[in-house]
N, C-alpha and C positions, 0 to 999 in steps of 0.2 A: 456592575458585576462583570468579571472576565468573560468574553464571548465564548471561549472554549469551555469554561465551566458551565455557562448557561446552556450550551448545547448538550453537555452531558446530563444536565438535570431534566431536559425535556421528556425523555422516556419515563422518568419517575412521575412526572405530572400526568402523563397519559395513563399510567398504571393506577395512580390514585383515583383518577376520574372513573376508570372502569370499576375499581373496587367500590367507589361511592355509589355508582349506578346499581351495582349488584346489591349492596346493603340497603339502599333505598327501596329497591324492588322487593326485597325480602320483608322489610318493615311494612310496606303497603299490602303485601299478600297476607301477612300474619294478622294485621289489624283491620284490613278491609276498609281502609279510609285513605282518601287523598287529602291528608291533613297537612298542617304546617310543616311537620317534619319531612314529609315527602317532597313538598315544594322546595324547602330549604336544601334538601339533599340533591335534588335535580339541579338547583341553581349552583351549588358547590361543584358538582360534576362538570357542568358547562364551563364554569370559571376555570377549573383545572385544565380542561381540554384546550380552552382558549390560551391559557398560560403556556401550555406545551407548544402550541403552534407559534406563539410569539417568541419563545425561547429558541426555536430551531425552524424558522420558516423555510430554509433551503431544503431540509429533509422532507418537509410537508409537500413542497412543490415537486420534488423528485418522486415522492411516493404517489402523487396524483397524476403526474404526466410522463414520467420516465419509464425505463424498462422494468424498474422495480414494481411499478404499478401494474404492468402487464402480467408479470409473474406472480404478483401477490394478490391478484384480483380474487382468487378463490378464498384466500384467508379473509379478505375484506367482506366477501359475500357471506362467509360463515359467521363472521362477527356480527354483521348486520342481521343475519337470520336469528342469531342468539339473542341480540338486543330486541328484535321484533317479537320473539317468543316471550321474553320477559315482559315486554309491554302488554302483550295480549293476556298473559296470565295475570298480570297486575290489574288490568281493566276488569277481567272476569271476576277476580277475587273481590274487587271493590263493589262491583255492581250486583253480584250474586249474593243474595241474603239467605240462601238455603244452606243448611248444614246437615250432615248425616250423623246421627247419634247411634253408634253401633253397640253401646252398652246394653246388656240384657234388661236392666231395670230402668233405662232411659234417665239416668242421673243427670244428663246434660241437656235435657229438654224441659222447657217450661210446661206447667200443667195446662190442661185444656182450658180451665177457667181463666188463667192469666192470659192465654192467647186470645180468648174472646174479649177480655178487657182491652188488650192492645189493639185488636182489630177495630174496636169502636172508638178509638181516639179521634177527636174532632180537630185537634190542632197539635202543634209541636209541644213536646214534653222534654225537659232536661232533668237529668238526675245528677246531682253534684255530691261527690263524696269528700268530706272534710277529714283528711288524714294527715297527721304530722309524720315526720320520719320515724318517730317512736312506734307508730302504728302501721308501719309498712307491711308487716305480715298480714294484718287484717285487710289492708288495701289490696294486696295481691290475691287474697282469698276471695274477695267479692268481685274482682274483675271478671272472671268467667261468667258469673251470674249476670252482671250488667251487660256483658257481650251478648248473652242470650236475649235479654230485653231489647237491645239495640237491633239485633238481627230479626227479631219477631215484630218489631215496631213499625214495619213498613215505611221506614225513612222518617217517621215522626218522633222517634225517641232517640236521644243522644245522651251521652254521659261524659263527665270529666272529673278529675280529681283536683282538689285545692288544698294547699297547706295553710291552715288557719293562722299559723305563726307568721308566714310571709305575706299573707293577704287577710289581715284582720278585718278589713272593711267588708269583704264578702261574708265573713262569718257573722259580723254584727248585723248585716243586712237581713240575713235569714234567721237570726236568733240562735245561732249555733253556739253552745256554751261548753261542749265537751268533745273530746277527740273521738274519731271514728263515728261521726254522725253522718247521716245521709239525708239530703234535702231533695224532695221531688217538687219540681217547679212546673206549673201549668198556667200559662198566661201571667196574670198578676198575682195569682195565688200560689202558695207554697206550703209544704208541710215537712217537718223535721221528724225523723225517726232514729232512735238509738240502736235499733236492731236491723241489720242489713240482711234480712231474709226475704225470700220470695213473698211470703205472706204479708209482711209489713209493707213492702214496696207496692204490692198490688192493692192492698187496702188503702194506701195513701192515694193511689191513682183513682180508685173508686170514689173516695171522699172528695177529691178535687174535681172529678168529672161530674159529681152530683152534689154541688154545694147546698148545704142547708144549715139553718141556725143550730148551733150547739152551745147552749148556755149553761154554765155551772155557777151556782150561787154559793157564797161562803157566808155563813151566819156571823153576825156581828152584834156587839152590845154586851158581851159577857167576858171580855178580856181575851178574845181569841187572837190567834196569830195574825200579824199585820201583813196583808198581801202587797202593800206598797213599800214595805221596809226592806232596805238593803243591809240592815244590821244582822249580826250572827243569828239572832233569835227570830228574825222575820221570815216571811214566806214569799219573798220576792221571786226566788228561783222557781217556786211552784207555779206562780202566776206566769212567768216567762215560758216555762215548759208547756203549760196548757195553751198559751197563746200561739206558740210555735206549731201546735197541732190544730190550729184554727178553732180553738174554743174561745168563746166570749166569756170572760170572767167578771162577775159582778158581786157586790155585797148585798146581803139580805138582812134587813132589820125588821123583825116580826113584831116590834112594838109599834112601828109606824105603818106597817102593812098588815092588812087583815088576813092575808093568805099567801101561800107560796105562789109566785107567778106561774102561769100555765106553761111558759116556755122553758121551765127549769128541767134540764136533763138529769141533774143531780144537785143535792144540797150537801155541803161539807161543813161539819162542825169541827173546827181545828183548834183544839186545846183550850176550851173555856176554863176560866179561873174562878168564876162565880156561878151560882146556881142558875139554871134555866127554869123560869117559872112555868106553871102549869098552862097558862094561857098560850104561851108560845109553843109549848109542847103539843098542845091540842091542834095547832095549825100545822105542825110538822106531821102529826099523826094523820090528819085529814089528807095531806099531800101523799103520804105513803099509802093510804087507803085507795087512792086513785092510780096506784101502780108506780109511784115515784121511787126515787132512790136516795138513800142517806148514807154518808160516809162520816164516821165519828172518830176523832182522835182525842184520847183522854190521857192526861198525864197522871202520875201517881199522887195519891192523897193518903197520907198515913194516919187517917182517922176513920172512925166509923160514922161520921156525921154527914156524909154526902147527901143522903136522902133526907136526913133530919133538918137540913138547912133550907128546905124548900125546893131542892133540885128535883125536877120531874123527869129528867132524861134517864137516869140510872134505873129507877123503878120501871119505866116503860120498856127499856131494853130487856129487863129480866122477865116481866110479865108477858109482853107481846112476842118476844123472840127467844126467850130462854137463855139470854146472855148474862152471865154473872160477871160484873166488873169488880175484881177483888181489891181490897184496900191494902195492897202490899207493894214492895219494891223488889224487883228481880236482882238477885246476885248471881253472877255467872263467872265461874272460875276459869273458863276458857278464854275470857277476855283479859287484855292487859290492864283494863280498868274494871274491877269486879262489879261496879254498879252500872256497867254498860253491857247489855245483853247481846249475845251473838247468836244468830239463827241461820242455819243452812238446811233446815228440813222444811219442805213445802208440800202441801197436799196437791194432788193432781187437780188443776183448775186452770181456766183460761187466764187468770191473773198471773200465775206462776209458771206457765208452760215455757216462757221465753227467758226465765231467769236462770235456768239450768242449775249449775253448782255455785252460783254467786251467793255471797254471804250478805245478810242484812244486819245492820248494826243499830242498836237502840240504846242511846245514852240516857238511861233513867226510864225504866218502863214498869208498868204494872201488868200482872197476869190476868187472863180472862178464863172463865169457865163456862161450860155449857150444861144446862140442866136437862132433865129428862124430856122437857117439852120442846127442846131446841132441835126438832127433827129437820128443820130446813137449813140449819147452820153447819158450816164446815170449819174445823180448826185449820186455818191456812198456813200460818207461820208458827213454828214450834222451836223452842230452845233445846239444848242438849240436856243430858241427865246430870251434868255437873252444875246445875243451876237450881235455885230455890227462890221462893218469894218471901221476903222478910215482912211479916205482918204485925210484928210487935214494935211499935214506935219507941218504946222505952229502951230496949236493947240496942236498937239502931242509933238512937241518940247518944248512947254510951259508947259508941264506936265499935260495937261488936257486929260482925257479919256472919257469925257462926250459925249453922242451921239448928233451929230449935224445933224438934218434932211436934211439940204440943201446940205451937202457935203458927209455925211457918208452913208454906205450901211447897211440897217436894216437887222437883223437876222430873221429867221434862215439863215445861210450861208453855201454854198457848199465849201468843202476843197478838195475833190477828185472827179474827173470825169473819166469815162472809156467808151470805145465804140469800135465797130468794123464796118468797112465799108462793105456795102452789096456786092459790086462788087469785089474789090481787096482783100477783107478779111484781110486788114491791121488792126492792133489793136493799140489803143492808151490809155495811162493812164497818167493823169496829176494830180500832187499833188501841193497844195499851200504852201508847206513847205518841207525842207529836214532835218531840225534839228531832227525831230521826230524819224528818223532812224539812227542817229549818235550813236557812242559808248555809249554816256552818257545816251541816252533814248531808245536804241534799245529794252531793256527788260522791259521798262515801259508799263504796261497795255498790249494792243494788238498791240503796235507799230510795233515791228519786224515781227509779224505774218502778219500784214496788208501788209507790203511791200513785203515779201517773197511770200505771196499768189498772189499778183499782178504780180510779175515776173513769177510765175508759170502759171498764166492765160495768160500773154503776150507770154510766150514760148509754149503755147498750151499744158501744162502739168496738167491743172486743172481737167480734167475728162478723165483719161486714160481708165477707166472702169465704166460702168453705172450699179450700183447695184439696183436691184428691191427694191423699198422702202417697208418697213414693215408698214402695217396699224394696228395701235393699236385699239383693240376693246374697245369701251367705256364701263366702268363698273360703276355701281352706287350702293352705299350702302344705303338702306332705313332704317333709325333708327326705332327700335321697338316702338310700342305704349306703353302707360303707363300700359295698361292691360297686354301686353306681358311681360314687365319688371317685373310686379308683379307676373305673373305666373312662370317666370324663377326663381325668388327669392324664391318662395314657394317651387318649386321642388328641387332646388339646395341646399337650406339652411335648409329647414324644413323637407320635405317629404322624400327624399332619405336618408339623415343622420338619420332621425327618424326611418325609416324601418330597417336600419342597427343596430341601437341601440336596437330596439325592438327585432330583431332576436337574438342579443347577450344575452339580458336579458332572453329570452325564453330558449335558450340553457343552460344558467347558472342555471336557476331554475329547468329545467328538470334534469340536472345532480345532483343537490342537493337532489331532491326527490329520485332518484335512489340510491344515497349514503345513 
């Protein structure tokens, strides 16, 4: 490079070095971390300053030892003082984990319960958010919450974000199968949650800090869904989702076992295709009599012969719980496929509190009813009024989906019911479909979350910690009146700029007279 040109470029190198130092200090202050970005930034600044010195060493020697150095010492001291202040502020920002929440309702402060959990951490914890660029808005929304966890974690909790597309190995390692999932890692154990809320993250911390066996059994022997299958109709995704939450999933054959194992947190009956005999139902009944939990997923059967074929499950549900499993098939005009029911109405319940306005999609479902004896049961998931249950197999076989008042069940219809007995504390959940949680539809809408939340509830894992709810203070903005708008315009556009212009003209004229 031409020496003259190289000399001219030296000041630009120094300027870029100063800008890099300022930007790096700003990043460190905002993020309160001496992370890789800070280290790289300081390295780049040093390299730029060194490049400037090499480009024009004569000017550097003159600045350090000549008359320019003597006259410019004040500027150097000011620059050094500024750099020192930046360094001190950066250090204080990184080392100080306190923050001041000035909001009236403390919206940027973790609850007392969460802070107690964080204060009891025995070792390092890492929270990993798996977000693709498509979910950048969700990632940015959770960052302030994770900052609160990090600041309150006493140096034991850290977090980072990973793009599962660019790092599929990490996603596979932790069993992440969907975008915007959060993994809490404590030692060798980890737990995946699809809901990045304070309650979900804190409950994951509680479970990981207090590990205990959580075993869920799936009944087999009656044509139920296959937990090992990766086919569209299989339940492999259900098994993976449960295992990612540290459940142990096992099969239960009540023909070869005399009773439900004592370590069963819940038993799931997922889409049986043949009758469950009375002997096996007696064993399930005994398990429920000891406070157990049962989750039942039943597909439509358009005959009246369920109970007549020796099935003991349906009569038990009606007699013991007041749940009527109707022999119909739901038709829903709101769906692009009329035989796939769409539900966006949920009862207030721990299972549905995190689903919000998400839709559940049931491709081929039967409706459920509650008798007068079903005092412990709640209709959890309900279709819209534009749905009905076709209960006449002859008209359905002929291709007609029209509503027949004499035989069909009018909507809205219940697809899921849940409840807990007051005395034995047994819990029951009944779904009028099992396809919705198959591998083909597990990730459709809220389907997978609905089933996993239900198993959490049945296993009594839905509320390990009760967080004090934050009450948002209502704030109202009163629009200014027309007179106020006019006054603001007058001051901002005319008066204040006019005063500045007038002062400038006065100073200019005064100097001209003196000249």
